[in-house]
C-alpha positions as a Python dict, from the first residue, in 0.01 Angstrom:
ca = {
    (1, 'M'): (0, 0, 0),
    (2, 'S'): (349, 69, 137),
    (3, 'S'): (473, -84, 461),
    (4, 'E'): (511, 265, 612),
    (5, 'S'): (166, 391, 515),
    (6, 'H'): (-98, 412, 787),
    (7, 'E'): (-288, 117, 642),
    (8, 'G'): (33, -78, 591),
    (9, 'L'): (150, -24, 948),
    (10, 'V'): (-185, -136, 1092),
    (11, 'F'): (-179, -448, 874),
    (12, 'T'): (181, -526, 973),
    (13, 'S'): (87, -480, 1338),
    (14, 'K'): (-190, -740, 1300),
    (15, 'L'): (56, -969, 1123),
    (16, 'A'): (309, -929, 1405),
    (17, 'E'): (35, -1008, 1658),
    (18, 'Q'): (-51, -1333, 1480),
    (19, 'A'): (319, -1423, 1470),
    (20, 'E'): (350, -1327, 1840),
    (21, 'R'): (629, -1079, 1757),
    (22, 'Y'): (510, -817, 2001),
    (23, 'D'): (819, -595, 2005),
    (24, 'E'): (770, -533, 1633),
    (25, 'M'): (397, -486, 1690),
    (26, 'V'): (480, -211, 1939),
    (27, 'E'): (710, -36, 1691),
    (28, 'C'): (442, -46, 1420),
    (29, 'M'): (178, 100, 1650),
    (30, 'K'): (412, 375, 1771),
    (31, 'K'): (453, 480, 1408),
    (32, 'V'): (74, 474, 1365),
    (33, 'V'): (37, 708, 1665),
    (34, 'K'): (302, 941, 1524),
    (35, 'Q'): (108, 964, 1196),
    (36, 'E'): (-236, 1004, 1354),
    (37, 'P'): (-266, 1017, 1736),
    (38, 'E'): (-646, 996, 1733),
    (39, 'L'): (-678, 618, 1704),
    (40, 'T'): (-974, 411, 1596),
    (41, 'V'): (-1112, 151, 1837),
    (42, 'E'): (-927, -122, 1647),
    (43, 'E'): (-600, 71, 1653),
    (44, 'R'): (-611, 151, 2023),
    (45, 'N'): (-684, -216, 2096),
    (46, 'L'): (-383, -318, 1887),
    (47, 'L'): (-165, -72, 2079),
    (48, 'S'): (-295, -205, 2409),
    (49, 'V'): (-235, -570, 2312),
    (50, 'A'): (117, -494, 2191),
    (51, 'F'): (231, -325, 2510),
    (52, 'K'): (38, -567, 2733),
    (53, 'N'): (234, -858, 2590),
    (54, 'I'): (581, -705, 2615),
    (55, 'I'): (518, -583, 2971),
    (56, 'G'): (344, -905, 3081),
    (57, 'S'): (643, -1134, 3037),
    (58, 'R'): (870, -891, 3227),
    (59, 'R'): (622, -856, 3514),
    (60, 'A'): (606, -1235, 3538),
    (61, 'S'): (987, -1252, 3543),
    (62, 'W'): (1001, -989, 3818),
    (63, 'R'): (755, -1182, 4036),
    (64, 'I'): (941, -1512, 3991),
    (65, 'I'): (1282, -1360, 4065),
    (66, 'S'): (1143, -1174, 4369),
    (67, 'S'): (997, -1500, 4501),
    (68, 'I'): (1333, -1678, 4463),
    (69, 'E'): (1506, -1383, 4628),
    (70, 'A'): (1278, -1410, 4933),
    (71, 'K'): (1346, -1783, 4964),
    (72, 'E'): (1722, -1732, 4942),
    (73, 'E'): (1703, -1460, 5206),
    (74, 'Q'): (1519, -1701, 5436),
    (75, 'K'): (1795, -1956, 5383),
    (76, 'G'): (2058, -1692, 5462),
    (77, 'N'): (2236, -1735, 5126),
    (78, 'A'): (2388, -1387, 5110),
    (79, 'D'): (2590, -1454, 4794),
    (80, 'H'): (2282, -1578, 4608),
    (81, 'V'): (2079, -1281, 4725),
    (82, 'R'): (2347, -1041, 4601),
    (83, 'L'): (2349, -1207, 4258),
    (84, 'I'): (1970, -1204, 4241),
    (85, 'K'): (1957, -833, 4326),
    (86, 'E'): (2202, -759, 4044),
    (87, 'Y'): (1999, -969, 3801),
    (88, 'K'): (1677, -796, 3904),
    (89, 'K'): (1824, -464, 3791),
    (90, 'T'): (1819, -592, 3431),
    (91, 'V'): (1449, -676, 3450),
    (92, 'Q'): (1375, -351, 3633),
    (93, 'K'): (1547, -150, 3359),
    (94, 'E'): (1342, -326, 3089),
    (95, 'L'): (1017, -276, 3282),
    (96, 'S'): (1078, 91, 3352),
    (97, 'G'): (1178, 149, 2989),
    (98, 'I'): (853, -1, 2858),
    (99, 'C'): (646, 196, 3110),
    (100, 'D'): (822, 523, 3024),
    (101, 'D'): (770, 454, 2654),
    (102, 'I'): (392, 406, 2666),
    (103, 'I'): (335, 672, 2934),
    (104, 'N'): (519, 931, 2722),
    (105, 'L'): (316, 824, 2419),
    (106, 'M'): (-9, 872, 2611),
    (107, 'E'): (84, 1202, 2770),
    (108, 'G'): (233, 1349, 2454),
    (109, 'S'): (-11, 1224, 2191),
    (110, 'L'): (-290, 983, 2279),
    (111, 'I'): (-466, 1153, 2571),
    (112, 'P'): (-456, 1505, 2418),
    (113, 'A'): (-593, 1364, 2089),
    (114, 'A'): (-875, 1164, 2250),
    (115, 'Q'): (-1208, 1324, 2155),
    (116, 'T'): (-1471, 1095, 2306),
    (117, 'G'): (-1534, 1010, 2669),
    (118, 'E'): (-1472, 644, 2587),
    (119, 'A'): (-1130, 716, 2433),
    (120, 'K'): (-1029, 942, 2723),
    (121, 'V'): (-1125, 677, 2979),
    (122, 'F'): (-944, 408, 2778),
    (123, 'F'): (-614, 594, 2771),
    (124, 'L'): (-632, 738, 3124),
    (125, 'K'): (-702, 386, 3253),
    (126, 'M'): (-408, 258, 3050),
    (127, 'K'): (-189, 536, 3191),
    (128, 'G'): (-293, 436, 3542),
    (129, 'D'): (-213, 72, 3463),
    (130, 'Y'): (143, 145, 3351),
    (131, 'H'): (215, 372, 3646),
    (132, 'R'): (84, 84, 3861),
    (133, 'Y'): (320, -161, 3691),
    (134, 'Y'): (601, 90, 3749),
    (135, 'A'): (504, 111, 4117),
    (136, 'E'): (548, -267, 4147),
    (137, 'I'): (923, -222, 4090),
    (138, 'D'): (968, 129, 4236),
    (139, 'A'): (911, 176, 4609),
    (140, 'G'): (881, 556, 4583),
    (141, 'E'): (559, 757, 4592),
    (142, 'T'): (577, 919, 4246),
    (143, 'Q'): (441, 625, 4046),
    (144, 'K'): (170, 555, 4305),
    (145, 'N'): (55, 917, 4298),
    (146, 'N'): (59, 926, 3916),
    (147, 'A'): (-142, 605, 3896),
    (148, 'L'): (-395, 733, 4148),
    (149, 'D'): (-431, 1059, 3955),
    (150, 'A'): (-485, 883, 3619),
    (151, 'Y'): (-732, 629, 3759),
    (152, 'T'): (-924, 903, 3943),
    (153, 'K'): (-954, 1119, 3631),
    (154, 'A'): (-1061, 817, 3426),
    (155, 'S'): (-1326, 729, 3686),
    (156, 'E'): (-1467, 1081, 3689),
    (157, 'I'): (-1509, 1079, 3309),
    (158, 'A'): (-1640, 720, 3304),
    (159, 'T'): (-1912, 800, 3557),
    (160, 'T'): (-2057, 1073, 3335),
    (161, 'T'): (-2000, 925, 2988),
    (162, 'L'): (-2011, 544, 3010),
    (163, 'A'): (-2284, 307, 3131),
    (164, 'P'): (-2205, 97, 3441),
    (165, 'T'): (-2201, -211, 3215),
    (166, 'H'): (-1955, -64, 2963),
    (167, 'P'): (-1651, -296, 2941),
    (168, 'I'): (-1402, -10, 2966),
    (169, 'R'): (-1574, 131, 3277),
    (170, 'L'): (-1587, -216, 3434),
    (171, 'G'): (-1224, -283, 3341),
    (172, 'L'): (-1125, 47, 3497),
    (173, 'A'): (-1304, -42, 3821),
    (174, 'L'): (-1133, -382, 3820),
    (175, 'N'): (-782, -243, 3778),
    (176, 'F'): (-838, 59, 4005),
    (177, 'S'): (-955, -173, 4282),
    (178, 'V'): (-645, -392, 4231),
    (179, 'F'): (-435, -77, 4264),
    (180, 'Y'): (-597, 13, 4597),
    (181, 'Y'): (-563, -340, 4730),
    (182, 'E'): (-222, -444, 4599),
    (183, 'I'): (-23, -121, 4568),
    (184, 'L'): (-172, 117, 4826),
    (185, 'H'): (-267, -168, 5063),
    (186, 'Q'): (-607, -10, 5122),
    (187, 'A'): (-807, -332, 5126),
    (188, 'E'): (-1141, -189, 5230),
    (189, 'K'): (-1126, 81, 4962),
    (190, 'G'): (-1038, -174, 4696),
    (191, 'C'): (-1322, -403, 4801),
    (192, 'G'): (-1565, -111, 4819),
    (193, 'L'): (-1480, 6, 4468),
    (194, 'A'): (-1512, -343, 4322),
    (195, 'K'): (-1844, -409, 4498),
    (196, 'S'): (-1989, -74, 4393),
    (197, 'A'): (-1898, -133, 4027),
    (198, 'F'): (-2044, -485, 4038),
    (199, 'D'): (-2367, -376, 4205),
    (200, 'E'): (-2422, -84, 3965),
    (201, 'A'): (-2368, -308, 3662),
    (202, 'V'): (-2603, -581, 3788),
    (203, 'T'): (-2900, -344, 3780),
    (204, 'E'): (-2854, -277, 3406),
    (205, 'L'): (-2768, -622, 3272),
    (206, 'D'): (-3122, -692, 3151),
    (207, 'S'): (-3103, -406, 2902),
    (208, 'L'): (-2800, -548, 2716),
    (209, 'D'): (-2787, -749, 2396),
    (210, 'E'): (-2624, -1093, 2402),
    (211, 'D'): (-2271, -984, 2303),
    (212, 'S'): (-2266, -691, 2545),
    (213, 'Y'): (-2406, -913, 2819),
    (214, 'K'): (-2127, -1166, 2774),
    (215, 'E'): (-1858, -897, 2771),
    (216, 'A'): (-1991, -726, 3083),
    (217, 'T'): (-2048, -1044, 3284),
    (218, 'L'): (-1696, -1167, 3205),
    (219, 'I'): (-1540, -864, 3377),
    (220, 'M'): (-1803, -871, 3652),
    (221, 'Q'): (-1697, -1228, 3730),
    (222, 'L'): (-1338, -1107, 3773),
    (223, 'L'): (-1461, -836, 4011),
    (224, 'R'): (-1652, -1098, 4209),
    (225, 'D'): (-1352, -1334, 4214),
    (226, 'N'): (-1135, -1058, 4359),
    (227, 'L'): (-1397, -966, 4617),
    (228, 'T'): (-1419, -1328, 4732),
    (229, 'L'): (-1041, -1363, 4743),
    (230, 'W'): (-980, -1034, 4920),
    (231, 'T'): (-1251, -1092, 5179),
    (232, 'E'): (-1100, -1429, 5266),
    (233, 'D'): (-753, -1276, 5260),
    (234, 'M'): (-850, -1004, 5508),
    (235, 'Q'): (-1012, -1260, 5736),
    (236, 'E'): (-716, -1497, 5725),
    (237, 'A'): (-440, -1235, 5672),
    (238, 'G'): (-302, -1464, 5403),
    (239, 'D'): (-173, -1410, 5053),
    (240, 'G'): (-403, -1370, 4755),
    (241, 'T'): (-347, -1344, 4385),
    (242, 'Q'): (-575, -1083, 4232),
    (243, 'V'): (-687, -1079, 3873),
    (244, 'E'): (-696, -783, 3637),
    (245, 'D'): (-800, -726, 3280),
    (246, 'A'): (-477, -568, 3160),
}
């Protein structure tokens, strides 16, 4: 088995994951997609984990720097604010580069190659997620509109092909509701989407086996946590920190 064979690349990706070398994991999975864009469930999960980890640390950095920037602005430290804004450009460039990378991969290879409803929903949801991350650092309308389009298409397919308790459908509802609440600032729509997904799933929980039950209820708890937080937030007009699955 060579390191550049399909099997070798998948193995090396798993190895990189265990070693927490996510940049290399991303490069391995990009090569896998180039060889065969129709991924197995294991391969698409590896791809998702790889990109989730390299984007996650940058998103955390962006939030911390933005918080410090706001505090310095309140203090009137113009020189500090200027330096912070310059530094933020570095993080913004990294974030946008990662988002462009995975979005291009999905548009050019992964979504066209997806054959099942589950795979299509998985990648359209993922596309929506990365346009949403892009929208966090880009005040324009393009990323918001692209995220809304991807999430909407994913929801349409999920409704007809996946059960209400399916983890991918629940995860989609979770992240789509976060998008409405956090990015579009449409609180009622976000709450309505989360509540609808939760209520639909509740009615079918009894039909699940133990593993599926645990997986579904884990995401349902996140939906409920957000609903509780957002309801309180709207009542108090305070700040809330929403949770998402990706």
